[in-house]
N, C-alpha and C positions, 0 to 999 in steps of 0.2 A: 504494498501499499504507499503512495506518496506522502510525504511528508506537506507537500502543500499543494494548491490548487494551479492551474496553467497561468494565473493571470491574479496580482495579488498586489491592493492597493497600498502602498508604504508613507502615505502623509502629502500634505500640503502645506503650504507656505502662502497667506497672503503678500503679495508682493508692491500692493499700490491698491490703496482704500481713500475713495474720497467721497464724502455725504455732507451736501451743502442742501439747508432749509432755510425757509425764509415762516412769515406769520400768516401766508396766505392758508386758506382752508385746502386742504388735503382732499385729492379727490378720490374714488375709489376705483377709477380708471386709473391702471396704471399702464406703462409699454414697457416691455423687458426686451433688451437684446443681447446678441451674445455674438462674441470672437475667438474662435477655438484655434488653436493651434496643436501642433501635434509633430512630435520630436521620436524614432524609431532609435535606439542605441543596440543596434541589430548584436553586436559582438558584447555586449554588455548584459543582455536582454533584458533592457530596459526600456521604457514609456514614458515620456513625460507629454503632460497635458497643461497648455496654457491657457485659460479659459477666461478674457476679456467680460463683463457681464456691466452694462447700462440700464438704469433703472428710471422711469422718470412717471411722474403721474400727471394727467391731463390737465391740471391747474398750475403746473411748474411749481408747486409748492417744494417738492424735494427733487435731487437728483442726486445719484449714486453712481459711480464706479468702481469697480472692482477688478484687479486682474491677482488670479490664483495662478499656481503652478503646483501640479500634482504628478506624484510619482508613482510608477507603478513597475512591477520585474511581473516575467513570463518568463515563461518556458518554450523554446522551440524545440520541439523534438519532430514536429509534424511540418514546420514551415511558417512563416507568417501570413501566408492564404488562409491557415484555418484560424488565424486569431484576429482576423478585420473586426468581429463585431465585439469583441471584449476592448479594441481599442477605440473603434468609434459609438459605439454606443452603450456600453459599459463604464466606461474610464469617466464620460460626464455625467452620467447617472450615480457614479460613486463618491463624484466631487460635489454636487451641488445641495446635495443638504447640509454641507458643511458651510458652505457661502451661505446659504437661507438661515443658518444658525446665527452667522458671523452678524449678519446685515442686523438680523432682530435683534442681537445682544445690542449692538452698539446702539441702534436707535433706541432701544429701549431708558437706554443708559445716558442720552442727549438732553431729557428734559424735555420732548416733544413726544408725540404720540408713537408707538412701536410700529416698524412696517414690518410686516409678518407674509412674506412671498409664501403663493400656492406652494404643493408640491404640484412638479410637471413632469409628464411624460418626455423625457431627452432623446427619444428615439428620432424625431426630425432634426438636431445638431448633427446626426451621424454624417450626412453626406458634404456635407459643410468641413466638418474635421478631416475627413477623407480628403478631400481636396487640397488641404492647409496642411496637410504630413508629409514629411519628408524624413529619410532615413540618414542618419549621420553615424560616420564610424565612431 
């Protein structure tokens, strides 16, 4: 029996965080945008996801930008082709709850109404991430 799965989340860091708020009344309608980039380190069997997140509400009462970097380890017995779903679907899905919690915690401590993002199906992000992923030595 193997000691670990083919794809493991090794942790994340917030590389950049901007939260701007004003006294306008917050709207319940928010826009949420993602800018994913992936780096496959084939020799080291590592995958790095850089995920940019931008959030605003309809009334422009807040603006949030987060750049997170997550690291993953993968087993490469069958080749990279079999790991596509792990890279492009699972990696963002594993990272997003940490970003949600980070935003909720910071906004809760800011003296304003906390911003609680909904849980999301990150499958739609997979194609963008695939198009923005490169292999590096």
